DRENPA-3360 file (N, C-alpha, C; in nm, 2 decimals, always signed):
BEGIN
1 = MDKFPLAS = +3.68/-1.10/-3.86/+3.76/-1.06/-3.74/+3.72/-1.14/-3.62 ~ +3.60/-1.20/-3.61/+3.56/-1.27/-3.49/+3.65/-1.39/-3.47 ~ +3.72/-1.44/-3.56/+3.81/-1.56/-3.55/+3.95/-1.52/-3.52 ~ +3.98/-1.39/-3.52/+4.12/-1.34/-3.50/+4.15/-1.35/-3.35 ~ +4.26/-1.41/-3.31/+4.29/-1.43/-3.17/+4.34/-1.31/-3.09 ~ +4.26/-1.21/-3.08/+4.31/-1.09/-3.01/+4.35/-1.11/-2.87 ~ +4.27/-1.19/-2.79/+4.30/-1.22/-2.65/+4.44/-1.29/-2.64 ~ +4.47/-1.38/-2.73/+4.59/-1.45/-2.73/+4.71/-1.36/-2.76;
9 = LMNRSITI = +4.69/-1.26/-2.85/+4.79/-1.16/-2.88/+4.82/-1.08/-2.76 ~ +4.71/-1.03/-2.69/+4.73/-0.95/-2.57/+4.80/-1.02/-2.46 ~ +4.76/-1.15/-2.44/+4.82/-1.23/-2.33/+4.97/-1.25/-2.36 ~ +5.01/-1.25/-2.48/+5.15/-1.27/-2.51/+5.23/-1.14/-2.54 ~ +5.16/-1.03/-2.52/+5.22/-0.89/-2.55/+5.28/-0.88/-2.69 ~ +5.20/-0.93/-2.78/+5.24/-0.92/-2.92/+5.19/-0.79/-2.98 ~ +5.27/-0.72/-3.05/+5.23/-0.60/-3.12/+5.21/-0.62/-3.27 ~ +5.11/-0.57/-3.32/+5.08/-0.58/-3.47/+5.08/-0.44/-3.52;
17 = KTGQTHVP = +5.16/-0.41/-3.62/+5.16/-0.28/-3.69/+5.13/-0.30/-3.84 ~ +5.06/-0.21/-3.89/+5.02/-0.22/-4.04/+5.06/-0.08/-4.10 ~ +5.05/-0.08/-4.23/+5.08/+0.04/-4.31/+5.11/+0.01/-4.45 ~ +5.12/+0.11/-4.53/+5.15/+0.09/-4.67/+5.29/+0.15/-4.69 ~ +5.36/+0.09/-4.79/+5.50/+0.13/-4.82/+5.50/+0.27/-4.89 ~ +5.60/+0.34/-4.87/+5.62/+0.47/-4.94/+5.68/+0.44/-5.08 ~ +5.60/+0.40/-5.17/+5.65/+0.35/-5.30/+5.74/+0.44/-5.37 ~ +5.72/+0.57/-5.38/+5.81/+0.66/-5.45/+5.95/+0.66/-5.39;
25 = RYMKPLLG = +5.96/+0.64/-5.26/+6.09/+0.64/-5.19/+6.17/+0.51/-5.22 ~ +6.10/+0.40/-5.23/+6.17/+0.27/-5.23/+6.18/+0.21/-5.37 ~ +6.10/+0.26/-5.47/+6.09/+0.20/-5.60/+6.23/+0.19/-5.67 ~ +6.29/+0.31/-5.69/+6.42/+0.31/-5.76/+6.53/+0.22/-5.70 ~ +6.55/+0.24/-5.56/+6.66/+0.15/-5.51/+6.63/+0.00/-5.52 ~ +6.50/-0.04/-5.50/+6.47/-0.18/-5.51/+6.48/-0.23/-5.65 ~ +6.43/-0.15/-5.75/+6.44/-0.19/-5.89/+6.59/-0.20/-5.93 ~ +6.67/-0.11/-5.88/+6.82/-0.13/-5.91/+6.88/-0.26/-5.85;
33 = RIERGEID = +6.84/-0.29/-5.73/+6.89/-0.42/-5.67/+6.84/-0.54/-5.75 ~ +6.71/-0.53/-5.80/+6.66/-0.64/-5.88/+6.74/-0.65/-6.01 ~ +6.76/-0.54/-6.07/+6.84/-0.54/-6.20/+6.98/-0.59/-6.18 ~ +7.04/-0.56/-6.07/+7.18/-0.61/-6.04/+7.18/-0.76/-5.99 ~ +7.06/-0.82/-5.97/+7.06/-0.96/-5.93/+7.07/-0.97/-5.78 ~ +7.07/-0.87/-5.70/+7.08/-0.88/-5.56/+6.95/-0.93/-5.49 ~ +6.84/-0.90/-5.56/+6.71/-0.94/-5.50/+6.64/-1.02/-5.61 ~ +6.58/-1.14/-5.58/+6.51/-1.22/-5.67/+6.36/-1.22/-5.64;
41 = PTMVISHT = +6.28/-1.14/-5.72/+6.14/-1.13/-5.68/+6.05/-1.24/-5.73 ~ +6.11/-1.34/-5.80/+6.03/-1.45/-5.86/+5.95/-1.53/-5.76 ~ +5.99/-1.53/-5.63/+5.92/-1.61/-5.53/+5.78/-1.56/-5.51 ~ +5.75/-1.43/-5.53/+5.62/-1.38/-5.51/+5.54/-1.37/-5.64 ~ +5.60/-1.40/-5.76/+5.52/-1.39/-5.88/+5.46/-1.53/-5.90 ~ +5.32/-1.52/-5.91/+5.25/-1.65/-5.93/+5.20/-1.66/-6.07 ~ +5.19/-1.55/-6.14/+5.13/-1.55/-6.28/+5.20/-1.45/-6.37 ~ +5.23/-1.49/-6.49/+5.29/-1.40/-6.59/+5.20/-1.40/-6.71;
49 = LPLSEAPN = +5.15/-1.28/-6.75/+5.05/-1.27/-6.85/+5.09/-1.16/-6.95 ~ +5.04/-1.17/-7.08/+5.07/-1.06/-7.17/+4.99/-0.94/-7.13 ~ +5.04/-0.82/-7.17/+4.98/-0.69/-7.14/+4.83/-0.69/-7.18 ~ +4.80/-0.76/-7.29/+4.66/-0.76/-7.33/+4.56/-0.83/-7.23 ~ +4.62/-0.91/-7.14/+4.54/-0.98/-7.04/+4.53/-0.91/-6.91 ~ +4.57/-0.78/-6.91/+4.58/-0.70/-6.78/+4.44/-0.70/-6.70 ~ +4.33/-0.68/-6.77/+4.20/-0.68/-6.69/+4.18/-0.82/-6.63 ~ +4.21/-0.93/-6.70/+4.19/-1.06/-6.64/+4.29/-1.08/-6.53;
57 = GFDMFVHK = +4.41/-1.03/-6.54/+4.51/-1.05/-6.44/+4.47/-0.97/-6.31 ~ +4.41/-0.85/-6.33/+4.37/-0.77/-6.22/+4.25/-0.85/-6.14 ~ +4.16/-0.90/-6.22/+4.05/-0.97/-6.16/+4.09/-1.09/-6.09 ~ +4.19/-1.16/-6.15/+4.25/-1.28/-6.08/+4.31/-1.25/-5.95 ~ +4.39/-1.13/-5.95/+4.46/-1.09/-5.83/+4.36/-1.05/-5.72 ~ +4.26/-0.96/-5.76/+4.17/-0.91/-5.66/+4.08/-1.02/-5.59 ~ +4.04/-1.12/-5.67/+3.96/-1.22/-5.62/+4.04/-1.35/-5.58 ~ +4.17/-1.34/-5.59/+4.26/-1.45/-5.55/+4.22/-1.58/-5.62;
65 = KDNCEKVV = +4.19/-1.57/-5.75/+4.16/-1.69/-5.83/+4.29/-1.76/-5.86 ~ +4.29/-1.89/-5.87/+4.41/-1.97/-5.90/+4.53/-1.95/-5.81 ~ +4.50/-1.92/-5.68/+4.60/-1.89/-5.58/+4.69/-1.77/-5.63 ~ +4.64/-1.67/-5.69/+4.71/-1.56/-5.74/+4.77/-1.48/-5.63 ~ +4.90/-1.46/-5.63/+4.97/-1.37/-5.54/+5.02/-1.24/-5.60 ~ +5.09/-1.25/-5.72/+5.14/-1.14/-5.79/+5.14/-1.17/-5.94 ~ +5.09/-1.07/-6.02/+5.08/-1.09/-6.16/+5.19/-1.00/-6.22 ~ +5.27/-1.05/-6.32/+5.36/-0.97/-6.39/+5.30/-0.96/-6.54;
73 = LKA = +5.29/-0.84/-6.59/+5.25/-0.82/-6.73/+5.36/-0.80/-6.82 ~ +5.37/-0.86/-6.93/+5.48/-0.85/-7.03/+5.42/-0.80/-7.16 ~ +5.49/-0.70/-7.22/+5.45/-0.65/-7.35/+5.48/-0.74/-7.46;
% end
């Protein structure tokens, strides 16, 4: 955090908000839009792995190995 430009943000009156999404509320509508082709999530998928590689995929995601952004597991 010591490298984060808080003074610059304050001088510019920039507001930062954080939070987590309400997954149960948005999951069904977003999945429906993906299935209808209205949203293309492939731009955030960096790795596709078989389900048997789930532990490796999780480790890769958590530790940001190989520039991992999002892992999709396929059966």
